[in-house]
Steps between C-alpha positions, in 0.01 A plus 500: 500500500288620212337163470407506871357852461282406206398178673387695812319742268270223384386450859531861618207623287275238656609605847404856402164373377441317826594811705250709295233234545548493879517882527177531309337230716577652839431861402174441309364209702392732784271682260301172462488452871435861598128440556571221747665751737204736497290328763787421742622859482150631541441283810841566654519876452133586452573658157234516234569302183485811288767661720725194469448475120588865463865390542478346152474855373862554595584302192435827324800653687704202391405580143641847534843344571478244220661727236788565742543125561490441119777757454707342773450160328635635169797681663597270790376162386260236625710368793504824697140582417365154603709446808419836662131486407462151645679609815254788559204279413604247762534772764143617425372157614739412773387811700126441464459284813616803699218723378272668751363808308334529162782734379743214560304289253494782249871574534604140444257463210659812343850347533368180340345696210814705433723195483266271302581604147873427538454153657430309182259678273742744323817289527328194351414678169861603458663176616280265294565712192877472559541136606213339291460712189359227273214385727437802717122462482492154648795551738347831626180303552697261714667771696166674573342170591665584829221751553241221491721246683514758776120529474490123543733470797484828695130481575539134605779553756367840622138363506623217719628732766208741459262216570692431820474867600874561439492750213828656621694185399353529153668843458826375650519215253448733201771735626747221576464329164539832318819568693640166388420570133675836527822307579445278191457819293828638631682181416362402162326782314702640204425702179807361325494145352830329437578437135696231327851538355360482146261790568792698647700445180201630300520832675257451795604549855328386823460855630277611207141399456434662160143600589281692252226745565373857523610749760254617759484837330399341170249281670298762675452685175328200334124424491570136587651605834173660607284219379703251704511744797122538531433134416732402785333750731162333452631143510680560830174520687526123493771515764345763720124437483460132412777266622544647852126479559431160345551312824259728691264482202489124532430521873209743420362227272482276813817307416652379826801714608708181533417408139568850361885455489447172302277682244758783470782249449299331229463840333877544515566149370308558178657843476833321455354299213375826348848646498641211299207506254505876441884513499483259202226712338717813536775335295269369235242779467664804683455601863243764402258239363561271798423781742170578319401137537598494866292802588202371311497183702541690826195716417282198441591300807532792737137586425408136553679499837323821596155361431540129582224339707602138500798447728586170331592674177733755657812277468438466122472877458806559716707256301417653163532855632841402638623393151410836340615699808837323509559564137460877543780509755748349257424732207549855621878492475487334158267761350749768602791309344311443177425872469821663624776241516712395801785753515318745730240257625539587868442872447211449262326235708552708811323802345217286365480339848435849632144455349421261786482791744136554418369138529719428804355806678137482392464124459502422874277796569251376237506150654453633855207719386346209319514274801400761761212640295368190315624226722697325225766560233253451209478871421877551492552187295255615237666840482844336457360290214393820324853636547640184339279563194659838447844355548430253214393788278831673553695183428321466165645839401863400568702402198640153461864419588725784396698380206796714606582257778593137450289224659814408701626829645859382554725258322416170666791278625313186584199290405294712740 
């Protein structure tokens, strides 16, 4: 029986990895495709784009609940956190075809924002650290590649129906797929790896993860916490004022609306490559250094995309920007683990995630102002690039990996 348990364990961790990958894909993919829904919603309901994009600001409300979700993650485990969050996320999309008033759009967007952090973002950091302690940089990169895989696939299948004038089906597909993944989470997610008989003899048991790290109270008294907090605050503008608007930005550059989903999917594809590259860098050179490099590349190519005149070179800029952008998404969790350990990761990451309230609220407003006043997103993209410069400065001030915590936060029980 023990042999069968350990044998299943070798596959169980990869099923968990697949579930995290799929959850990240279906909950982050709509961010890439958000801009594709702007014109259909505007035409169907006669809502202004700035009014529709204001819903992205509700991500700030979701940030308020992130510390609570992180606390639940530490106390109740990843299974409960992920399953319930995915269920609420699916409901927020399944009800959208029934909208008739702008407040319906806002209410469902609010439900989506509140549930987002528990769908894969917070649980992935904890689960990867537990199940893949030796190679958490690269494995976390693979898990978060789901974000970009979602960016590759969600705009394609939603764009297909949007082009046919059936945007409602796009929402239903997102909700239905998310509901299915919530069942996978309920069946397979676990914080407790099985251990071998030899490890049991040596004093380990399968119900203990032996995580190391600071308490939340210790963390918030440190200078490093605030450097990471404000660096994350500035970096999060990527997800509220760049990615959601990229599709509409391409259309404003006279890219055909039928080609825009393909361009966005290409951006997501190269983002997947970036996660693997920067995941490896984080193991070799620390996540802090890798994040500095990621932000530097984003600054350069975001400015290029903002000022590009030749449409033929846009795919090249998008591809390179995608590599640096994708890397950033895989590094946030790893920087926190390097600085504070894994024992109270959920609570600490949840509080640091609270920093996103400002960019998630003001980012869409900045983008809407830029487009309505200047007729493009160039102004807002330049401002975001400046924010990234300050984020890099704060990262330079963070100390290297804390020597108190081992590179592998728990005693590994496999080659992974």
